N, C-alpha and C positions, 0 to 999 in steps of 0.2 A: 332379183333374178326371176324369171317368170318360165319355170320349166315345163309348165302346162303347154307352153307355145313352141315347144321344141319338136322337130319332125325326124322321125327315124330316117336313117340312111342321108339325111341332109345336115341335121345338127349333132347327130350321134349314131353310132354303128352298134355298139353293146352296152348293155346296162347290168348284166348279171352280175352280181358279186356273192362269193360263197360266204357261209357263216358257218361255226363249229357245230357238229351234229351234237344232239344231246348225249348219244350214245358214248360219243367220245369224251364228254366231260365226265360222266359216271365212270368210265373205264380208267381215265386218268386220276380221278379221285380215288377210286379202288387201288390203282398201282402206288399211289402216294401213300395210303394207309398201309398196304402190305409191305412196303419198303421203307416205312417211315420217313417219307420226303417231307421236304418242307414246300408249302403251298401259299403263293402270294399273289397279289391281285393289283393290277394297274388299269387306269384309265387314260385314254388319249383324248385331250382336250382339242375340239374343233377339227376332228379328225378328217372331214371332208374337205378343208381347205388346204390339205396335204398333197393332193394329187395333182398330177402334170395333165394338162389337156392334150389330146392328140388331134381334136379337131379346131378348126377356127371358130371362135364364138365371139359375137359382139353383142353388147347390152347397151341399153340407153344408160345415160349418166345418173348415177343414183342422186336422190333428193339430198341436198346441202352441199354437193360437190359440182353441181353444175356451173359452168362458166357463163355468164351473161351473153358474152361475145360469140361464144360457141356452143349454146345450148342444144343445137341440132346434132352435134357431134355425137359420135358412140365411143364406147370403150371396148377394146380387144381383151378379152380374159386369156391369160396365160396359164392360171391355176384353176383348180377345180373350186366349185362353189357352192354353197348350200342352195338349193332349188335346182340344181342341174340333173337330169335325169341318169346322167353317167358318174355323177359324183361318187356313189358308193364304190363303183368298180374301179375308179381311178384312185380312190384310197387304198383300196386292196391292193392294187398292182404296185403303188409306190412303197406299202408296207412289205409286200412279197420280195421287192427289190432290196430293201433295206435288211432284210432278214437272211438274204442270200450272200449279200455282201459281209455279214457278220458269220457266215458259216452254218447257217441253219438250213435244214432241208425240209420241205413240206411233205407229210407223207401222201402215199397215193390213195389212200381210202379216205381222207378227210383233209381237203386243202388249207383248212385253217387250224391244223395241227403242225407246229414247226418243231423239229428236235435237232439239238447239236449235241453230238458226241465230242467229249473232252478228252485229250490225250491220257489222263491219268485214269480212264475209265469210268468217269463221271460223266453225266448228262443233264440237260435242261430242256423240258418239254414246256411249249408256249402253245396255249389255245387261244383263238383270236374269234370274238363275236362283236362284229363291226368295229366298236372302239373299246371294246371290254376285254381284257387280259386275264387270264388265270395261268400262272408260271409255276412250275414245279421242278424240283432237283433236291439233291442230297446236301448240297453245300450251300447254305444261304448267302455267303460271301459271292458265290458265283452267280446266284440270282441277282444280286444286287449289281454285279457287273454287267447282266443283260439289263438292268434298269437304266443304264447309260444311253438306252434309245432317247432319253431327254435329250440328247444333243441333236437328234434329228426330228422328234416331235415333242410339241408340249405336252407333258404327262402328269398325271397326280398319281403318286404312290399311295395306295389303299392298304397296304401292310398285309399281315396274314389274311387269308381269303375267309370272308364270313357270308357273301351273298354273290351269286351269280345268276342271272336269267330267273329269278324268283325262286331260286333254290338256296335255303338256308344250310351253311356248312358249319358243323360243330366239331371241332377236335377236341379230345380230351383224353390224355395218357394212354396212348396206344389204340384209340378207336375214333372213328370218324363216322358221324350220322349226317345225313342229308334229309330235309323237310321241303316239301313243296306242296303249296296250297292248291287245291283242284278249281 
């Protein structure tokens, strides 16, 4: 896909996609420390391939798939694709939709912070930075339930959070430290 050949208002309208704010990361890590919450991490594989396209996009047949009799034919994309300018936005919109279906609400101050209040008073907070997730909550089994996002997206469970966006997270017996190289 040759995204550099795309033209605004013809091939796409919007490309903006939010990412979690650093202040949100530090705030949630502080909250996790003060409330002794679990902090887990996940990564979405091939995130940009999950988004649905809103525009009609056509591309040349990829090498290795071209058919000799129809080599001048083009393919219509139905899903987002790496290289498309709108791929990050379409991924975020798909993720936001799935989170809403699961009862999560995004915060007004940061559209990449998703919160779900559970009937027993518990809650889960998920932070999203493109395809990296930081998940916190009181009950690790409820966090593992959220990890069932694997049914919607191919994901890798990274277990207890150790690194996010160049920040090293160290949790040890009631204290949390973060380290970031300048």
